[in-house]
C-alpha positions as CSV (number, residue, x, y, z in Angstrom):
1,X,-16.7,-8.9,35.5
2,X,-17.2,-8.6,31.8
3,X,-17.1,-11.7,29.6
4,X,-15.6,-11.3,26.1
5,X,-16.9,-12.9,23.0
6,X,-14.3,-15.1,21.4
7,X,-12.1,-14.1,18.4
8,X,-13.4,-17.2,16.6
9,X,-17.0,-15.9,16.9
10,X,-15.9,-12.5,15.6
11,X,-14.2,-14.1,12.6
12,X,-17.3,-16.1,12.0
13,X,-19.2,-12.9,11.6
14,X,-17.4,-12.3,8.3
15,X,-19.2,-15.2,6.8
16,X,-22.6,-14.7,8.5
17,X,-23.0,-11.0,8.6
18,X,-21.8,-9.7,5.3
19,X,-25.3,-8.8,4.1
20,X,-26.0,-6.7,7.1
21,X,-26.7,-3.0,6.9
22,X,-24.3,-0.2,7.8
23,X,-23.6,1.8,10.9
24,X,-20.9,4.1,12.4
25,X,-18.2,2.5,14.4
26,X,-16.2,5.1,16.4
27,X,-15.0,5.9,19.8
28,X,-18.0,7.3,21.7
29,X,-20.7,5.4,19.9
30,X,-23.5,3.8,21.9
31,X,-23.8,0.0,22.1
32,X,-20.3,-0.6,20.7
33,X,-20.1,-3.6,23.0
34,X,-23.6,-4.7,22.2
35,X,-26.7,-4.5,24.3
36,X,-26.2,-7.3,26.9
37,X,-25.2,-5.9,30.3
38,X,-21.6,-6.7,31.4
39,X,-20.8,-8.5,28.1
40,X,-18.3,-7.1,25.6
41,X,-19.6,-8.4,22.2
42,X,-16.7,-8.4,19.7
43,X,-19.3,-9.2,17.1
44,X,-21.7,-6.4,17.9
45,X,-23.9,-5.0,15.1
46,X,-26.9,-3.7,17.1
47,X,-26.4,-0.2,15.7
48,X,-26.8,-1.2,12.0
49,X,-30.4,-2.4,12.4
50,X,-32.8,-0.5,10.2
51,X,-35.7,1.6,11.6
52,X,-39.0,1.2,9.8
53,X,-42.6,1.8,10.9
54,X,-41.8,2.3,14.6
55,X,-43.1,4.5,17.4
56,X,-41.1,7.5,18.4
57,X,-39.4,5.9,21.4
58,X,-38.3,3.0,19.2
59,X,-36.7,4.9,16.4
60,X,-35.5,8.1,18.1
61,X,-31.8,7.7,18.9
62,X,-32.3,4.0,18.1
63,X,-34.3,3.2,21.1
64,X,-35.2,-0.1,19.3
65,X,-33.1,-2.9,20.6
66,X,-32.1,-0.8,23.6
67,X,-29.1,0.8,21.7
68,X,-29.7,4.2,23.4
69,X,-29.5,2.5,26.9
70,X,-25.9,1.4,26.4
71,X,-23.7,4.5,26.5
72,X,-19.9,4.5,25.9
73,X,-17.4,4.6,28.8
74,X,-17.5,7.8,30.7
75,X,-14.3,9.2,29.2
76,X,-15.0,8.1,25.6
77,X,-16.1,10.8,23.1
78,X,-15.9,11.4,19.4
79,X,-13.9,14.5,19.0
80,X,-15.4,17.0,16.5
81,X,-12.9,19.6,15.5
82,X,-14.5,22.9,14.6
83,X,-13.3,24.0,11.1
84,X,-11.7,20.5,10.5
85,X,-12.8,17.0,9.7
86,X,-13.3,13.7,11.5
87,X,-13.6,10.2,10.2
88,X,-16.1,7.4,10.9
89,X,-15.9,3.7,10.0
90,X,-19.2,2.8,8.2
91,X,-19.4,-1.0,8.6
92,X,-21.7,-3.9,9.0
93,X,-20.1,-5.2,12.2
94,X,-17.6,-4.2,14.9
95,X,-15.4,-7.1,13.9
96,X,-14.5,-5.6,10.5
97,X,-13.4,-2.2,11.9
98,X,-10.3,-1.0,13.8
99,X,-12.4,-1.2,17.0
100,X,-12.4,-5.0,16.7
101,X,-11.3,-6.9,19.8
102,X,-7.6,-7.8,20.2
103,X,-6.5,-10.6,17.8
104,X,-9.0,-9.7,15.1
105,X,-7.6,-7.9,12.1
106,X,-10.1,-8.1,9.3
107,X,-10.4,-4.6,7.9
108,X,-10.5,-3.8,4.2
109,X,-11.5,-0.7,2.4
110,X,-15.1,-2.0,2.6
111,X,-17.6,-2.2,5.4
112,X,-18.1,-6.0,5.2
113,X,-14.4,-6.9,5.7
114,X,-14.2,-8.3,2.2
115,X,-12.3,-7.2,-0.9
116,X,-14.2,-5.6,-3.8
117,X,-13.2,-3.7,-7.0
118,X,-12.3,-0.1,-6.6
119,X,-15.4,0.9,-8.6
120,X,-17.6,-1.6,-6.9
121,X,-21.1,-1.5,-8.5
122,X,-23.8,-3.6,-10.0
123,X,-21.9,-3.7,-13.2
124,X,-18.6,-4.6,-11.5
125,X,-19.4,-7.0,-8.6
126,X,-16.0,-8.7,-8.7
127,X,-17.5,-12.1,-9.2
128,X,-20.3,-11.9,-6.6
129,X,-23.5,-13.6,-7.8
130,X,-26.8,-12.0,-6.9
131,X,-30.4,-11.7,-8.0
132,X,-30.7,-8.3,-6.3
133,X,-30.8,-5.0,-8.2
134,X,-28.5,-3.5,-5.6
135,X,-25.0,-4.1,-4.3
136,X,-25.5,-7.2,-2.1
137,X,-22.6,-6.9,0.4
138,X,-22.5,-4.9,2.5
139,X,-26.1,-3.8,2.3
140,X,-25.6,-0.1,1.2
141,X,-29.0,0.3,-0.6
142,X,-27.3,1.5,-3.8
143,X,-26.2,0.3,-7.2
144,X,-22.9,2.3,-7.2
145,X,-21.1,5.1,-5.4
146,X,-22.8,8.0,-7.2
147,X,-26.3,6.7,-6.2
148,X,-25.4,6.5,-2.5
149,X,-27.7,9.0,-0.9
150,X,-25.4,10.5,1.7
151,X,-25.1,10.3,5.5
152,X,-25.3,13.1,8.0
153,X,-24.0,14.0,11.5
154,X,-26.2,16.1,13.8
155,X,-25.5,17.5,17.2
156,X,-27.4,18.3,20.3
157,X,-25.9,20.4,23.1
158,X,-27.4,18.1,25.8
159,X,-25.2,15.9,27.9
160,X,-28.2,13.9,29.1
161,X,-29.5,11.7,26.3
162,X,-33.0,11.8,27.7
163,X,-33.0,15.6,26.9
164,X,-32.0,15.2,23.3
165,X,-35.0,16.0,21.1
166,X,-35.6,16.5,17.4
167,X,-36.0,20.3,18.1
168,X,-32.5,20.6,19.6
169,X,-30.6,18.3,17.3
170,X,-29.2,20.0,14.2
171,X,-27.5,18.5,11.2
172,X,-24.0,20.0,10.9
173,X,-22.3,17.8,8.3
174,X,-23.1,15.7,5.3
175,X,-20.8,13.2,3.7
176,X,-22.0,12.9,0.1
177,X,-22.2,9.5,-1.7
178,X,-22.0,7.6,1.5
179,X,-22.2,4.9,2.8
180,X,-19.9,3.3,0.3
181,X,-16.4,2.6,1.5
182,X,-15.6,1.8,5.1
183,X,-14.0,5.2,5.9
184,X,-16.1,8.4,5.5
185,X,-15.0,11.9,6.3
186,X,-17.2,14.6,7.8
187,X,-16.4,18.3,7.6
188,X,-17.2,20.6,10.6
189,X,-18.4,24.2,10.5
190,X,-15.7,26.5,11.9
191,X,-18.2,28.4,14.1
192,X,-19.4,25.3,16.0
193,X,-19.4,26.1,19.7
194,X,-18.0,24.2,22.7
195,X,-20.0,21.5,24.4
196,X,-21.1,21.6,28.1
197,X,-19.0,19.9,30.7
198,X,-20.6,16.6,30.2
199,X,-20.2,16.7,26.4
200,X,-22.7,16.8,23.6
201,X,-24.7,14.1,21.8
202,X,-24.0,13.6,18.1
203,X,-26.3,11.5,15.9
204,X,-25.3,9.7,12.7
205,X,-28.2,9.5,10.3
206,X,-28.9,7.9,6.9
207,X,-32.0,7.6,4.7
208,X,-31.2,5.2,1.8
209,X,-32.3,6.1,-1.8
210,X,-34.5,3.2,-2.6
211,X,-32.8,-0.2,-3.3
212,X,-34.8,-2.0,-0.6
213,X,-37.1,-1.2,2.2
214,X,-37.6,2.5,2.7
215,X,-36.2,2.6,6.2
216,X,-34.0,5.1,8.1
217,X,-30.9,4.7,10.3
218,X,-30.0,6.7,13.4
219,X,-27.2,6.1,15.9
220,X,-26.3,8.2,19.0
221,X,-22.7,9.1,19.7
222,X,-21.2,10.9,22.7
223,X,-19.1,13.8,21.3
224,X,-17.4,17.0,22.2
225,X,-16.3,19.9,20.0
226,X,-12.6,20.7,19.9
227,X,-10.6,23.6,18.3
228,X,-13.3,26.0,19.3
229,X,-13.0,29.5,17.9
230,X,-13.4,32.7,19.9
231,X,-15.9,33.6,17.2
232,X,-18.0,30.5,17.8
233,X,-21.8,31.1,17.4
234,X,-24.8,29.6,19.1
235,X,-27.0,27.3,17.0
236,X,-30.3,28.8,15.7
237,X,-32.9,26.5,17.3
238,X,-35.3,24.9,16.9
239,X,-34.2,22.7,14.1
240,X,-36.5,22.9,11.0
241,X,-37.9,20.1,9.0
242,X,-36.5,19.6,5.5
243,X,-38.8,19.6,2.5
244,X,-38.5,17.8,-0.9
245,X,-37.1,20.4,-3.3
246,X,-35.3,18.4,-6.1
247,X,-36.7,20.5,-8.9
248,X,-37.0,23.9,-7.2
249,X,-34.1,24.8,-4.9
250,X,-35.9,27.9,-3.9
251,X,-38.3,25.7,-2.0
252,X,-35.5,24.2,0.1
253,X,-35.5,25.1,3.8
254,X,-32.7,27.5,4.6
255,X,-31.0,27.5,8.0
256,X,-30.7,24.7,10.6
257,X,-32.4,21.5,9.7
258,X,-33.0,18.5,11.8
259,X,-32.8,14.7,11.3
260,X,-35.2,13.4,8.6
261,X,-37.9,11.1,10.0
262,X,-39.6,9.1,7.3
263,X,-41.8,6.0,7.1
264,X,-42.4,5.7,10.8
265,X,-45.7,5.3,12.7
266,X,-45.5,8.8,14.2
267,X,-43.4,11.9,14.1
268,X,-42.5,11.9,10.4
269,X,-40.9,15.2,9.4
270,X,-41.4,14.9,5.6
271,X,-44.0,13.5,3.3
272,X,-43.0,12.3,-0.1
273,X,-45.9,9.9,-0.7
274,X,-46.7,9.7,-4.4
275,X,-43.7,11.9,-5.3
276,X,-41.6,10.6,-8.2
277,X,-37.9,11.6,-8.4
278,X,-36.3,12.7,-11.6
279,X,-34.8,9.2,-12.1
280,X,-38.3,7.7,-12.2
281,X,-38.0,6.1,-8.7
282,X,-40.2,6.9,-5.7
283,X,-38.8,10.0,-3.9
284,X,-36.4,9.0,-1.1
285,X,-35.7,12.0,1.2
286,X,-32.0,11.5,1.9
287,X,-29.3,13.9,3.1
288,X,-28.5,15.6,-0.3
289,X,-29.6,18.5,-2.5
290,X,-33.0,17.0,-3.0
291,X,-34.0,18.0,0.5
292,X,-31.7,21.0,0.9
293,X,-28.7,19.5,2.5
294,X,-25.4,20.1,0.8
295,X,-22.0,18.3,0.9
296,X,-19.7,19.0,3.7
297,X,-20.1,21.5,6.6
298,X,-23.6,23.0,7.0
299,X,-22.7,26.6,7.7
300,X,-26.2,28.0,7.7
301,X,-27.1,26.6,11.1
302,X,-26.0,29.5,13.4
303,X,-27.7,32.5,15.0
304,X,-25.9,35.8,15.3
305,X,-25.3,35.3,19.0
306,X,-21.7,34.6,20.1
307,X,-21.4,31.4,22.0
308,X,-20.1,31.5,25.6
309,X,-16.5,30.2,26.0
310,X,-15.8,26.7,27.1
311,X,-15.7,26.4,30.9
312,X,-14.0,23.0,31.3
313,X,-10.6,21.8,30.2
314,X,-11.0,19.1,27.6
315,X,-14.3,20.1,26.0
316,X,-12.5,22.4,23.6
317,X,-9.3,24.2,22.9
318,X,-10.7,27.5,24.2
319,X,-9.1,28.3,27.6
320,X,-11.5,27.9,30.5
321,X,-12.7,30.9,32.6
322,X,-10.8,29.5,35.6
323,X,-7.5,29.4,33.7
324,X,-8.0,33.0,32.6
325,X,-8.5,34.1,36.2
326,X,-5.4,32.3,37.2
327,X,-3.4,34.1,34.6
328,X,-4.7,37.5,35.8
329,X,-3.7,36.6,39.4
330,X,-0.2,35.7,38.3
331,X,0.2,39.0,36.4
332,X,-1.0,40.9,39.4
333,X,1.5,39.2,41.7
334,X,4.4,39.7,39.4
335,X,3.5,43.4,39.1
336,X,3.4,43.7,42.9
337,X,6.6,41.7,43.4
338,X,4.8,39.0,45.2
339,X,5.8,35.3,45.2
340,X,4.1,33.1,42.7
341,X,1.4,30.7,43.8
342,X,1.0,27.2,42.6
343,X,-2.5,26.2,41.6
């Protein structure tokens, strides 16, 4: 039987965890309840831990801290509507989101559960005292909204997390100038195909633009694509590595790009050592035009091959093959004057 962390502990997090980093809290995310077996942690923040100078198994899908070993409930998925948008809560702690445990209501427009000015920045901290050069709470690695580097959502058409690899995981959406406020919207390409019966794996990713240690963030989320079009296309795999192209967009990699791996012990996908950005700061390869990612849906990720239709009810809005066969049978029976059959 699960034990539940107390509401008092969750509320205490508002005082103790406001300087934590940011992660995506949403239905389908791994480790929502924390990383202790059979314990529902109302104060969970495992997914917000930064990843820096780690081995592949530690940083990939946030293996560090065992985040990737604590999947959501079997029927919990983030729904990704092809041609539409979905919303994530980017926050420092579960307790300051709408996924907080019952009795806890501490959401604000910001990811730390506190109130800040609308144009929260280093020049408008709303009375917060800090010696940092960056917004201190929550730890967004930025001086203001325009400097926020952008966060991305990627997708792998593998239901088994052990089969999700950098090669089969493609960035399909970028939310520019995030993380900043708690709510962030992600646009979805209209041609995104249906997931297999067991769903897909999405990955939220963030590479901050300086303002602190040059780490990365990566969080796995069980997801499924809805509103799938009959004109859906297969992804063009494998995912390519992005390049630094701030001053020459012709050098940006075109087509499907994967998750950026930077400042790890192995498997780095980009090298910006010694590169200075236009603002005079060390180059930080985030999800923005400097590395060839553009705001919104990434529509250059597809092959010219039409994707197969969904085969299970619930994985998309496309009728299943079984349903189509049933409709044909009904038409045949009506034309022959036969009694209808219940399925």
